[in-house]
N, C-alpha and C positions, 0 to 999 in steps of 0.2 A: 761780924758783917751781915749777919742774918737779916737787916732792916735797909739795907742798900738794893734799891732798884733799878732795873735797868734805866727807868725814865731818871734817875738822878744822876746819869753820866751825859756826858758832852759825845755823842756819837757821829757827828755829822762832820769831822775831821779825818782827816788820814785814810781818805778814799775819795774815789771819783767815781760816776757809774758812766757803762757804755750800753749801748742796745745791739742785742743779737747779731743785728745785718749791720754794725757799723765794721769797718775792714782793721786789719790787724794795727796798719800804720796809723789810725786813729787811734788806737789803743796803746801805741806804744808811745805815741807823743804826749798821752794825758797821763801815761805810768811816768814819765821821765820827770814831771813837774811835781811827783812825789817822792819826797827824799825814801820813805819806807812805806811807801802806801800800797793801794790794792784797788783795783778796778771790780765793781760790783755789776754782772751782767743782769739786763733788766729785760723783761720783755711785758710792757705795759702797765710797769710798776711793781712786778712780781720779779723776786728772785729769781735767776735760772743757774748763776755758778757765780765764778770768781776768775779773775786774770790777773797773775802777778807775772813779774819778770820771768818766773820759769816756764810759764805757758809761751811766750813771745819767744824767750830764745829756744826752744824745743821747735816753734815755727820756723825759726831762722834756720836753725841747725837742718830740719827736714827738706829745707829748699823751695818752702812756701813762699808764693808769691804774695807781700806782705799788703800789696793794694787790693787782690783779689780777694784774699782770704779773709772771711769773716769771723767775728770774734765767736759768735756763736759755736762753730767748729772746733774751737780750742778751751772753751771754758773748763774750770773743775766744778763737778757738780758735787762737791762735798760739803755742802753748805748746813749750818744748824741754825735754824731760827727760835728767835725768843721773841715773849713779849715785852712791852711796856712794865709791866705790873710786875713780870718775873722778879726772885729775889737772887741777886748775883750769887749768894754762898750755895743757892739750891741749882742753879744752873750749872756752876763749877763740875758738879760730880760728874753730869751729864757730860761735858765738855771733857773732862779725862778720861771717861770712858770711851768715849766715843772716838774723840780726835778728830775733829772736822777741821777741813782746811780753814773756814771762817763761819764766824759766827756772826749775824746780822740780826738785827731789831727789823720787828714788822709791825704793822697795826692790828686793829682786828679784823680788817678786811684782809690783811696778808701782804698789803703794801709796803715796800722796803722804806725804812726811817732811817735806818743808821748802820754801820759797822761797829761791832765790838772788837776793839784791838787789844793785844796785849796792855798796851800804854793802859788802856780805857778800864781792865782789870786792877792795873795797881793803881789808879785813882781810887776805884771803889775801897781797897783796902786801906787805903788812906783815909777815905771820906768816914768808914767805920772806926779806925783808929781815933779818930778827931772826933768824934761823936760820945760823947760820956754817957749820953741815953743806951745807947746802942753796947757801950762797954758793959755797962751797968749788967743789961738784959742776958749778956753773953758769960757772965761771970758766976 
């Protein structure tokens, strides 16, 4: 799997984005349209954190005014950024050590370009297994 890079994966599915000033109602509406997705919270194209159903439910349980509360006040900021040229097998070790809540891809300027989901990891493994050149290098 050493030659599968982030750019080889489809990272544009399984997520949507919100801005820090969006309401939690807006976030919940978007999250409901994603069967097992995640919301990436952006500020000017830069990743600031993520929102999942856990953060939304926590806000509900706390009695938050879902229309008035902003996404930025409820995001999980434990996010690991990876670049397009990063090799998946090399970032997996860092992911396992750090255990971030989410892994996102960014371009050279640090702008968000995609979400690296568990399904993307499985896709990377499949790509490596189906590529004889990569298999030969690993043997």
